N, C-alpha and C positions, 0 to 999 in steps of 0.2 A: 624493547627499550634499548636505546643506544647511548653511549657516552657522548655528551655534547662537545667534548674536546677532541676525541680521537675517533669517534663513531664505532668503537668496538662494542660488541653486544654482550661481552662477559662482564656482568655487573652484579654486585651483591648489595643487599639492603643492610644498612648498619642500624637504623632506628626507624620505628614506625609509631606515629601518634595520630589519634583521631580527635578532632575538635568537636565542639558542640553542634556545629552546622553539618556534621557528617563528612567533612573534608578530611581525607587521609593525607598526612604529610610523611613522606619517606625520605630519609637521608641515605644516599647511595654512594658507592665507591666503585670506580672502574678498576677492574683487575689487571688491565694492561698498562694504563698510564698512571694509576694511583690517585687521580684527582677525584674530589668529592663534589657532589651536587645534590640539590633537593628537588623533589617532585611533589606536586600536589594533585591528588586525585579526588574526583567527586563522582558519586554514583549518579548516573543520569536517570531521572525518573520522568514518567509521562506526566504532563500537567493535568491537574484535577480541574474538572469543570463543576460548578455549582449550579444546580437547577433551582431557581427561585420559585416562589408560590405562583408568580405570574407566568411561569414557563420560560422566562428569559434565562439565558445561560451566561455565566461570567467565570473568569479564572478564580481559583481558590486563592484567598488572601488571608494569611495567618494574622495579619495586623488587625483585620476587622474583629476577629475573635478576641485578640489581645485587648482591644479597646473595650469590648463588652465585659470581659473578665476583670480588667483593671477597675472599671467603673463599679462593678458588683463588689469587688474586694476593697474598695476605698474605705480607709479608716478601720480596717479589720486586721486582726493579728495574723496576716498572711504575708510571708516574705517573698521577695521577687523570685527566688530560686524555686519555690513551690509553684508559682505561676508559670515559670519557664518549663518546668517538668510537666505541668498540666497541658501546656500547649504542645509539647513534644509528643505526649501520649495521644492527644487528640489527632494530630497529624499522622502519626504512625498507624492508628486505627483506621483512619480514612484511606490511607494508602494501601492498607492490607486487603481492602476489598478488591474484588475482581474487576470492578468497573471504574472508569475514569469520571463518570458522571454521578454526582451525589446530590440528593435533594437537600435543600437547606434545612428542612425539618429534622433530618438525621443529625446534622451538625448541632442544631439547637438542643436536641435531646441528649446528645453526647456531652455537650458542654454542661448541661444541667446535672447529668449523672456524675461527672467529675467534680463539679462544684459542691454537690451534696456531700461527697466524701471529704472535701477540703474544708469547707466552712458553710454551715447551714444558713447563716444570715446572708452570706454572699449568694447562696443558691436561691433564697427567696427573692432577693433583689433582682437577680438575673431573670428568674422565672416570671416575675411580675411584669417585666418589660417584654420578654419573649412571648409570653402568653397573653399579653395585652389586657391585664387586669383592669376592670373598670369600676369595681366596687369592693367594699370591705369583706363581703362574703367570700369572694375569691381568695383573699388572703387567709381568712379563717379556715377555709377548706384545705388550703395548702399546708397550713400549720398543723391541722389535725392529722393530715397524712404523714407529715414528718414525725409527729409524736408517735403514731402507730408503728412506724418503721424502727423507731428506737433511736 
């Protein structure tokens, strides 16, 4: 790192903050000229690829998960901060794997697991679409399983 004013490499960090997107903001001061400046750093991650049921691959899109979760949580006592945390947890778990290719089924199961802890009604809503329920018996079986788990 060099000072943008005098190109000196003796710099100290005055303040460091991390925002919700994982971008690190550092306030710096040059030890030679005394001028201050701000830098923004972002950890470079490899893009995740999602392998769909058809075998087709596409880039990971957090917005798709958000849409499904918002739909499932509609008119439920779930606040936006809880949804944001859920999405952050899901993405962190997906990125913690050793591979950049993840099957869509893994994502669906992970979303259902997180929704189960957050709101059981939202879980049932999401699962009914994800698992493509076609009859009442499917709902009954799912509700029985939820009751067994406690």
